[in-house]
N, C-alpha and C positions, 0 to 999 in steps of 0.2 A: 606091874607091868615093864618087861625090857624095856630097855632101850636100846633099840638098832645102834646099833656099830656107825662110826663115825670114820669114810675116811681119808685121807693123808689129801688124795686128790680124787674126783672124780668125772666125768667130760658132763657139759650140759648141753644138750639135744632139743633147742627151744624153739628153733626155728623151721624151716621148711624141708629139713636133711632130709626126713620122709621122701617126700614129696620129689627129689630133684634123684633119689637113688633106685627109685624107682620108675621115673622117667628114663632114667637111664638101663632100666634092667628092658622097660618094655622097649627099645630102641637098640636096644643092642650093643648102645657101646660101651663097654664095661672094660676095656682095655685100655692103653695111653694112644688112643687117639676121640675126642669126639668133644661137641663144644661147652662143656664145662672144664676141659681143662685152660682152654683160651679166658672164657669169660671169667675166669679166678685168678689165673695171672695177672689180665687188666686189674681187676677190685684191687688187687695187691699191691700189686704197683705204685696204682693211684694213691691206696692208704698209705702205704708209705713215700709219695712222696718222689718219686721218682718212674724214669721213661720203662726200663724193664726190669720183670718178675721172674724166672724161668722154673717149675717148679722140678723138683723130684720127688723120688722112694725115699727120704725118712734126713733129717737132720746133719748127718754125719757124713750121706753123701751130696747134702750141701756144703757143709767145710770143702769137703775133697773136691770137689767142682772149683771155688773158690782159689782153692790152689794150686789148680791146676792152670787155670786161667793167666794165674799167674805167673806159671813157668817154672814153681818149685820144684827142687831138680836136689842131686846128688850131694852135698857137700854144704847148701845151703843151712843156714839158722832159722827157723820162725819164732819169735820172743812170744812165750802164751802167761798167762796165769795161770800161776799151780793150784786157786782154790776154782776147780770148774768144775765140771763133768769129763768123761776121758776120753768122749768125743770131741771134745776141742783139740787135743794135742793125738793123737792116734793120726789121722788121715796128712799130719805132718809126716807119720811118721811111712804113712803111705806113699807119698810123694819122696820118698828115699833121704830125708831132712832129718834136720834133728830139732826137735822143739826145745829152747831153753823157756828155761820158769822163772818167774821174779813172784814175788814176797804180794798179798793183798796189803791195803790198809787201811785204817781201822773204823776212815767215818762210811764208806757205804760198801766195803770189802773185797771191796773188789780190786783188779792190777793197781800197783801203788806206780804213779808216774814216774817217780823217782829214781823208784829199782830197776822200771825199764829202761832210762838212759842210761845206769851205769851196767846194762846188758847186752847194748848196741856193740857190736867187734865188725871188723869186715867180712866176713861173711853172714851178717843177718842182713835177711830180704825181706821183713815185713814182721808186723805184730798183728795177730789176733786180740780184738779183748774184747772182753765179755759183760756181760747185760748181767750180772749173776744175782738171781733171784727175783730179775723182774726192775733191779735200780741202773737205770745208766750210768756208766766209767765216765767219769772226769776231761771228760776230750778232750779240749782245747787242748793242756800239755801235752798229750800225748799226739797228735795232729802236728805244732808245731815242730814235736821233736823231729818225728817220723819229714815231716817237707826238709829239717836240716839238714839229716843220712840220707836223702832220696829214697824211704820207704817206702812203700804200700801200710795202708790200714785197715782189715780186715773187721770187721765187725759178728760178732756170732751175739745175735737175738734172740736164739734160738726161745728164752725163758720170755722176751720184753715183746712184744707184740705193743705196739702204741705206748712204750713208755718215751718220754721227752728227755733233752738234755737243753736246757735251756731257749725250750721253744720249738730244739727241733729235733721231731721223731727218731727214735733207735732205727737203723738200717738206713738214713739217711745219707749218712756223714763219713763213712770210710766209701775204699774202689768201690767193696763189694760189700753185701751181709747177707747174712744168712740165719733161716730162719727153720724153727721145727713143729709141725704141728700131732706130734705124738701123743696118745691119749690124754694126758695128764697136762697138755699145754692150754693155755689162756684160751685158742680158739683150737680145734684138731682137726683134721682128718683121719684118722685111726692109727693110718703114718702119713707121713710126705712130710717135704721139707720144700723151700722156696729160697735160689738166688734173688737176691735183687742188685741194679745198678745203673747209673746215671748215662753209664762208659755204655755205648754202641758193640764198640770195638768185644772187651770183656763179654760181652750179655752173649753172641753169638759164637764164641768160643765155649762158652756154657752149657749154650744149649746143643750146637753141636756133637760135645762133648758127651753130655746128658742122653744122648740117642744113641751110642756104639762107635760115634765117630761117621755119619752119613752126612755126607756133603748135605749145606741147609736146600738147595738147588737140584740138585742132582741126587736122583731116589735112585739106592744101594750101591751107590759111588763112597768109600771109605776110605779119604784120606788121610785118616789119624788111627790112631788106638783110640778105641773112646770106650763106652760103659754103660749099660744096662741099669740108667739113675732115673726112669722114668715115672715117672705119677701116672694111676690110672682118673680114668674117667670119674670112675663112681669115687675115692678118695677125692678127686677135684671138687665133683659135687656137694661132698659134705664138708668139705674146706670151705665151699662159697656160699652155705649156708648159716653158718658160723660165722664168716668175717660179714651178711648182713648184719647181722644183732651183736658186731663189735662193741659197739658203746656200750651194750646192757652187761656183757661180760667182763671189760675194763668195770664198771661201775661197781659192778659187782664185786671183780676183788678187792676194789679200794672200800666198801663202805665195806666187806670182815677187816681189812686188817684197821679202818680206826674204828671200829667194834673191842678190837683184841686190844687197843691201844687203848682203848677208855677201861675196859676190863682190868686190865693191869695197871694200870696207873700208879696204884698204890702199893704194888708191890714191890721192896728190894730184890734187886737182883735180879735180873729180866731186862737183859735189853733186845728191846723188837727189831721189827726190818728197821734197814735205813730210811730216811726220808729225807733228803739235802732238800735246801731251800728254791735249788739250783734248779733240779729235776723234777722230775711228777714220777716216780714208780709205778710200772705194769702190778704191780705186787704177785708175781705167779705163784709165789706160795709167801706167806709171812711165818717169816722162823723167831725162835725166841733161842737167845745168849745166854745160859744160865751160868748166875755164880756159884763155882762148886764148893764154898763154904755153906750158903745157904738150900743149895740142893741138893749136895753130893754129886756123887757122878753122873752125867750125864745119861748113860744106856741105862741107871738103876731108873733113872725118873720118867722116861722111856718106857720100862719094863712096868712102870704103876702104873703108868698112861693107856698102857696096853690093858692088862686087866682089868679096865674102867670101859674099856671098849672104845677108845683112839687112838686111832690109829697114828704114830707119828715118823718121821725118817730123821737116821741123823744128816748131818752135816756132806759133804761130798769130802773124799777123801780125799788130803793134797796128792799132786799128782805124780812130785820128787817122790812121794813113801809107796808107788806101787812098785813093785821087783823088776816090771820090765824099765823102769826109768831112773829106778833108784843110785844104781852104780855111776851115771853120770852126772849127779850131784850131789853126792858124798863132802860134806863137807861148807856147805854151799848152809845159810841160814834162811828159814822160813817160817819166823819166830811167829808174824799175826795170821800166817795163814792156820797155821800149825794149832793157837790156840783157839782159832775160830772153828774149826773140825769137832775140836776135842768137847767143844761144849754147846754149838747148836745144835739143834734140832727143825724141823720143819713142820710146821703143825697146821690142823687137818686148814684149806684153803679152796674147797670147792667152789664154784658160783653159786651152788645151790644151798650152801649150807644157813641156816634160819641163826636167828638173833641167840635164842634155846641153845641150841649147839653151839655156840660161840661160844656163848657163857659158864654154862658146863663144861667145853672144856678150860675156859680160865679157871673154873672151882676146884678144879680137879689139879690143874699144877697150882693153885694158891695153897693148896691142902700141902703141898706136897714143900715149900717152905719151912726152915726151921727156926 
């Protein structure tokens, strides 16, 4: 009997998603108005421990809106980790500003606070931190640095719903935070994003910008150029149903990560996702960084796993290596990010994975060791 292919990530629709979507269809409220939008925003703000949440069409738009709320523009610089998905940096360019990349640090794979300090110039407006693969950034030194230089901090928490840093939940520490609800995220709305904040003024700017710039009190009056970045009621309905089961989703991700640690504890040359004592990772994706002497080239190992019916993905390319960002970073050193990106693998991490499937993945990975 052949084994079903194991995906690296798949949504788990285990709540009231169908009920809420059918309610949208029956009511005909399927576009960017409807009761589920308000319910999802309110519930997500409460989940993050902040006062305001504004939904939008995806996580990239959320980052763009957060930058616009801080009036980022031509000539500005924004410090960004180089080891992240490209959607963290591209919105900086949308604003006419320049992303300034910093290297990762080896404990958490997140941006190195010491490198952040070295990147600050007279043009720096703020810092975007990314809680990579669900593990929080070491926030305190970055927040202290930002305060010292009069900078804001935006949390890109697209991969970190429910992660905590020294008891503080991801999304509650910066001036603004952004989330993604893409289909492979911890909770999903299909597509979708959210901007959260405790700052009422920033929340109002984001809400106005995401609806074409329309005045919040005067219909069809547009005092600014905005964007059509709104979420639909159907997406919000799915997101709300997912959020109602967030403890289950997080519990499953953490259980799966623990299974991987247990199964691979005796395998030399495999460095699994970090879990620092001061943090509680959301474990969006359980990752493995492979020792090349033991496992050979990472891509070869992935090819063998693929033939065994196991989907994996490589780590993100460091952004300073991409064609549009390479020229501005010639001669700069990013050794940690480059090493992690060369050797890192995303392992299957869907919330619906079984212990048997995790064991199978680990057995196949163990067989690759020399």
